[in-house]
C-alpha positions as CSV (number, residue, x, y, z in Angstrom):
1,X,105.6,82.6,108.9
2,X,104.1,85.3,111.2
3,X,101.3,85.2,113.7
4,X,100.6,88.7,113.4
5,X,97.4,90.0,111.8
6,X,96.8,91.9,108.5
7,X,95.9,95.1,110.3
8,X,97.3,96.7,113.4
9,X,94.9,99.7,113.7
10,X,91.5,99.0,115.0
11,X,89.9,101.6,112.5
12,X,91.3,99.5,109.5
13,X,87.8,97.8,109.0
14,X,85.1,97.9,106.4
15,X,82.8,99.7,108.9
16,X,85.1,102.5,109.0
17,X,86.3,102.7,105.4
18,X,82.8,102.7,104.1
19,X,80.9,104.2,107.1
20,X,82.6,107.5,106.8
21,X,81.6,108.0,103.2
22,X,78.1,106.8,104.2
23,X,77.9,109.4,106.9
24,X,79.4,112.1,104.5
25,X,76.8,111.1,101.8
26,X,74.0,111.6,104.4
27,X,75.4,115.1,105.4
28,X,75.9,116.0,101.7
29,X,72.2,115.0,100.9
30,X,71.1,117.3,103.7
31,X,73.3,120.2,102.6
32,X,73.2,119.8,98.8
33,X,70.2,117.7,97.9
34,X,70.9,115.4,94.9
35,X,68.4,113.0,93.7
36,X,67.9,110.0,91.4
37,X,65.4,110.4,88.7
38,X,61.9,110.3,90.2
39,X,58.6,109.4,88.8
40,X,58.0,106.0,87.0
41,X,61.6,105.0,87.8
42,X,61.1,105.2,91.4
43,X,59.8,101.7,91.8
44,X,62.6,100.3,89.5
45,X,65.2,102.0,91.6
46,X,63.6,100.7,94.9
47,X,63.1,97.2,93.6
48,X,66.8,97.0,92.3
49,X,67.9,98.5,95.6
50,X,65.9,95.8,97.7
51,X,67.4,93.1,95.4
52,X,71.0,94.5,96.0
53,X,70.3,94.7,99.9
54,X,69.2,91.0,99.9
55,X,72.2,89.9,97.6
56,X,74.7,91.8,99.6
57,X,73.3,90.5,102.9
58,X,73.5,87.0,101.6
59,X,77.0,87.3,100.5
60,X,78.1,88.7,103.9
61,X,76.2,86.0,105.8
62,X,77.5,83.2,103.6
63,X,81.1,84.5,104.0
64,X,80.8,84.8,107.8
65,X,79.4,81.2,107.9
66,X,82.1,79.8,105.8
67,X,84.9,81.5,108.0
68,X,83.1,80.3,111.1
69,X,83.0,76.8,109.7
70,X,86.8,76.8,109.5
71,X,87.2,78.8,112.7
72,X,88.7,81.8,111.0
73,X,88.1,85.4,112.2
74,X,86.1,88.0,110.2
75,X,88.0,90.7,112.0
76,X,91.2,91.5,109.9
77,X,92.8,92.5,113.2
78,X,92.9,88.8,114.2
79,X,95.5,86.4,112.8
80,X,94.3,84.0,110.1
81,X,95.2,80.3,110.7
82,X,93.9,78.8,107.4
83,X,92.9,80.1,103.9
84,X,89.2,79.6,103.2
85,X,88.6,78.7,99.6
86,X,85.2,77.2,99.7
87,X,81.7,78.5,99.4
88,X,81.6,82.1,98.4
89,X,85.4,82.4,98.7
90,X,85.5,79.9,95.7
91,X,84.4,82.7,93.4
92,X,85.6,85.9,95.4
93,X,88.6,86.5,97.4
94,X,86.8,89.3,99.2
95,X,83.1,88.3,99.6
96,X,82.6,90.3,102.8
97,X,83.7,93.5,101.2
98,X,81.9,92.7,98.0
99,X,78.7,91.9,99.8
100,X,79.0,95.1,102.0
101,X,79.5,97.2,98.9
102,X,76.5,95.6,96.9
103,X,74.5,96.2,100.2
104,X,75.5,99.9,100.2
105,X,74.5,100.4,96.5
106,X,71.2,98.9,97.6
107,X,70.9,101.4,100.4
108,X,71.7,104.3,98.0
109,X,68.9,103.2,95.6
110,X,66.2,102.5,98.2
111,X,66.9,105.7,100.2
112,X,67.5,107.8,97.0
113,X,71.1,108.6,98.3
114,X,73.1,109.1,95.1
115,X,75.9,110.8,97.1
116,X,76.6,107.4,98.5
117,X,77.1,106.1,95.0
118,X,79.4,108.9,94.2
119,X,81.4,108.4,97.4
120,X,81.8,104.7,96.8
121,X,84.6,105.3,94.3
122,X,86.9,106.9,96.9
123,X,85.8,104.3,99.4
124,X,86.8,101.6,96.9
125,X,90.2,103.2,96.5
126,X,90.5,103.4,100.3
127,X,89.3,99.7,100.6
128,X,91.9,98.6,98.1
129,X,94.7,100.5,99.7
130,X,93.9,100.3,103.4
131,X,92.5,96.9,103.6
132,X,93.0,94.6,100.7
133,X,96.7,95.3,99.9
134,X,97.8,94.7,103.6
135,X,95.6,91.6,103.8
136,X,97.0,90.1,100.6
137,X,100.5,90.9,101.6
138,X,100.0,89.3,105.0
139,X,98.3,86.2,103.4
140,X,101.0,85.9,100.9
141,X,103.7,86.2,103.6
142,X,102.0,83.8,105.9
143,X,100.8,81.1,103.5
144,X,103.2,81.6,100.4
145,X,102.5,79.4,97.5
146,X,99.1,78.3,98.9
147,X,97.7,81.7,98.8
148,X,99.5,82.6,95.4
149,X,97.7,79.6,93.8
150,X,94.3,80.7,95.3
151,X,95.0,84.3,93.9
152,X,95.7,82.8,90.6
153,X,92.4,80.8,90.7
154,X,90.0,83.2,92.1
155,X,89.4,87.0,91.3
156,X,89.7,89.7,93.9
157,X,86.1,90.7,93.5
158,X,84.4,88.1,91.5
159,X,85.0,85.3,89.1
160,X,87.3,82.2,88.7
161,X,90.3,82.6,86.5
162,X,91.5,80.1,84.0
């Protein structure tokens, strides 16, 4: 069992992996404007976006609350002492990432920033490669069968498995 953390570099965090595409999306919007359909759909996009902002914020807040309840860090650069499987972690192994992504889709809809939606695909690939794979390897190495059983019960993004 190791006391090391899942990530060694300080940039290996959600804010960087998704923040860079957000900044690129803003720059692209200024350089090459691209818009969601306007007119009567505008209130629909804004309403859905606001709902996603709220849902994403709730997911992140609930995940942070659950981690805090068990004294676990939200920073993947800090060692994990316990696997949290309750609350939002009972239906998502990555509720912080899921909530952040849902929040960003909400931002894209509310601010009419479709470049962000386009750039979420490479950001998701980067999230998987840079954040999730090392975290899962770390948790499996650290907690072994306990984490393996959790992986078998709960989906990476959402849902319980049979």
